[in-house]
C-alpha positions as CSV (number, residue, x, y, z in Angstrom):
1,M,-33.6,83.2,-50.8
2,K,-33.2,85.5,-53.7
3,L,-35.5,83.2,-55.7
4,L,-38.1,83.4,-53.1
5,K,-37.9,87.1,-53.0
6,K,-38.4,87.4,-56.8
7,L,-41.2,85.1,-56.7
8,W,-43.0,87.0,-53.8
9,S,-42.6,90.3,-55.7
10,K,-43.1,89.4,-59.3
11,R,-46.6,90.2,-60.8
12,F,-47.8,89.0,-64.3
13,K,-50.8,88.9,-66.5
14,A,-53.7,87.3,-64.8
15,T,-55.0,83.8,-65.6
16,P,-58.4,83.7,-67.2
17,K,-61.1,85.2,-64.7
18,F,-63.0,82.0,-64.4
19,V,-60.0,80.2,-62.8
20,P,-60.0,82.1,-59.4
21,S,-63.8,82.3,-59.5
22,L,-64.0,78.5,-59.7
23,L,-61.3,78.0,-57.2
24,L,-63.1,80.2,-54.8
25,L,-66.5,78.4,-55.5
26,F,-65.1,74.8,-55.2
27,A,-63.1,75.7,-52.2
28,S,-66.0,77.2,-50.5
29,I,-68.0,74.1,-51.1
30,G,-65.1,72.1,-49.5
31,V,-65.0,74.5,-46.6
32,A,-68.8,74.2,-45.9
33,D,-68.7,70.2,-46.3
34,A,-65.6,69.9,-44.1
35,A,-67.0,72.3,-41.4
36,Y,-70.2,70.3,-41.4
37,L,-68.3,67.0,-41.2
38,T,-66.1,68.6,-38.3
39,L,-69.3,69.5,-36.4
40,K,-70.8,66.1,-36.8
41,H,-67.6,64.3,-35.6
42,L,-67.2,66.7,-32.6
43,R,-70.9,66.5,-31.6
44,G,-70.8,62.7,-32.0
45,A,-73.7,62.9,-34.4
46,Y,-72.6,60.7,-37.3
47,A,-75.9,59.7,-38.9
48,C,-76.7,61.4,-42.3
49,S,-80.4,61.8,-43.1
50,F,-80.2,60.1,-46.6
51,S,-77.2,57.7,-46.3
52,T,-76.5,54.9,-43.9
53,G,-72.6,54.9,-44.5
54,C,-71.8,58.0,-42.8
55,A,-71.7,56.6,-39.3
56,D,-69.6,53.7,-40.4
57,V,-67.1,55.8,-42.0
58,L,-67.1,58.7,-39.4
59,T,-66.7,56.3,-36.5
60,S,-64.2,54.1,-38.2
61,K,-60.4,54.1,-37.0
62,Y,-59.6,55.9,-40.1
63,A,-61.6,58.9,-39.2
64,T,-58.8,60.5,-37.1
65,I,-55.1,60.9,-37.1
66,Y,-53.5,61.0,-33.8
67,G,-57.0,61.9,-32.3
68,V,-57.6,64.7,-34.8
69,P,-60.6,64.3,-37.1
70,I,-59.7,64.1,-40.8
71,A,-62.5,66.5,-41.4
72,I,-60.6,69.3,-39.5
73,L,-57.5,68.6,-41.7
74,G,-59.8,68.9,-44.7
75,L,-61.1,72.3,-43.3
76,V,-57.6,73.5,-43.1
77,Y,-56.8,72.5,-46.5
78,Y,-59.9,74.2,-48.2
79,L,-59.3,77.4,-46.0
80,G,-55.6,77.3,-47.4
81,I,-57.0,77.2,-51.0
82,V,-59.3,80.2,-50.2
83,A,-56.4,82.0,-48.7
84,L,-54.1,81.4,-51.6
85,T,-56.7,82.2,-54.3
86,L,-57.5,85.5,-52.5
87,W,-53.7,86.2,-52.3
88,Y,-53.6,85.6,-56.0
89,M,-56.6,87.7,-56.8
90,D,-55.1,90.6,-54.9
91,K,-51.4,90.5,-55.9
92,K,-51.3,88.4,-59.0
93,S,-48.4,86.6,-57.5
94,P,-47.0,83.6,-59.3
95,L,-45.9,82.1,-56.2
96,A,-49.6,82.0,-55.1
97,L,-50.4,80.1,-58.4
98,T,-47.5,77.6,-57.9
99,L,-48.5,76.9,-54.2
100,L,-52.2,76.5,-55.6
101,S,-51.3,74.0,-58.1
102,H,-49.2,72.0,-55.8
103,A,-51.7,72.1,-52.9
104,T,-54.2,70.7,-55.3
105,W,-52.0,67.6,-55.7
106,A,-52.0,66.8,-51.9
107,G,-55.8,67.2,-51.7
108,F,-56.4,64.9,-54.7
109,L,-54.0,62.1,-53.6
110,V,-55.5,62.3,-50.0
111,S,-58.9,61.9,-51.5
112,I,-58.0,58.9,-53.6
113,Y,-56.7,57.3,-50.4
114,L,-59.8,58.2,-48.4
115,V,-62.2,57.0,-51.0
116,S,-60.3,53.8,-51.4
117,L,-60.6,53.2,-47.6
118,Q,-64.4,53.7,-47.8
119,L,-64.8,51.3,-50.9
120,F,-62.3,48.6,-49.9
121,V,-61.7,48.5,-46.2
122,I,-64.5,50.2,-44.3
123,N,-67.1,48.9,-46.9
124,A,-69.3,52.0,-46.5
125,I,-69.8,55.3,-48.4
126,C,-70.3,58.8,-46.7
127,T,-72.1,61.1,-49.0
128,F,-70.3,64.3,-47.5
129,C,-67.0,62.6,-47.8
130,I,-67.6,61.9,-51.6
131,V,-68.7,65.5,-52.0
132,S,-65.4,66.4,-50.5
133,A,-63.5,64.1,-52.8
134,T,-65.2,65.4,-55.8
135,T,-64.4,69.0,-54.7
136,S,-60.8,68.0,-54.3
137,T,-60.9,66.3,-57.8
138,L,-62.3,69.6,-59.3
139,L,-59.6,71.8,-57.5
140,F,-57.1,69.4,-58.8
141,I,-58.2,69.8,-62.4
142,L,-58.0,73.6,-61.9
143,G,-54.6,73.2,-60.3
144,Q,-53.4,71.3,-63.4
145,Y,-54.9,74.0,-65.7
146,I,-52.9,76.6,-63.7
147,A,-49.7,74.5,-64.1
148,Y,-50.5,74.3,-67.9
149,Y,-51.1,78.1,-68.1
150,C,-47.9,79.0,-66.3
151,H,-46.0,76.7,-68.6
152,K,-47.7,77.9,-71.8
153,T,-47.1,81.7,-70.9
154,K,-43.9,81.3,-69.3
155,Q,-44.9,83.7,-66.8
156,C,-44.1,81.4,-63.9
157,D,-40.6,80.7,-64.9
158,Y,-38.8,80.8,-61.6
159,K,-35.2,80.3,-62.8
160,G,-33.0,82.9,-61.1
């Protein structure tokens, strides 16, 4: 508990300014994309105007988990990235950076799984799903930059 309290209250020199800006940009693209896919799913309108694979992907048995559309889970993920980024921008908290770098791993791994399903199981590609996977990959790259920055500057040294 002491360690968590220390992480919560610790402030340090900010990461380069482009990092939070890019995190917000990519996460906002992810929010818009996931919100669009969620609306498509909830309305039952699966066709994309420029791609035939969207309907196949969005109506497959892999499009939901226990009845919850994966797009909603993506929306929650991207909103979480936005919230953590805003928290970091406001408080310069190393805990926010740590959570960001770890969360991007989750998004990246889920994206690899979902793209693999599209390519090898469903045999269809949803353009908006690929936008989401690309966004998650870019967030992952930034998350790894954050981890590198923390290690390099030793400002995220959490040892009690």
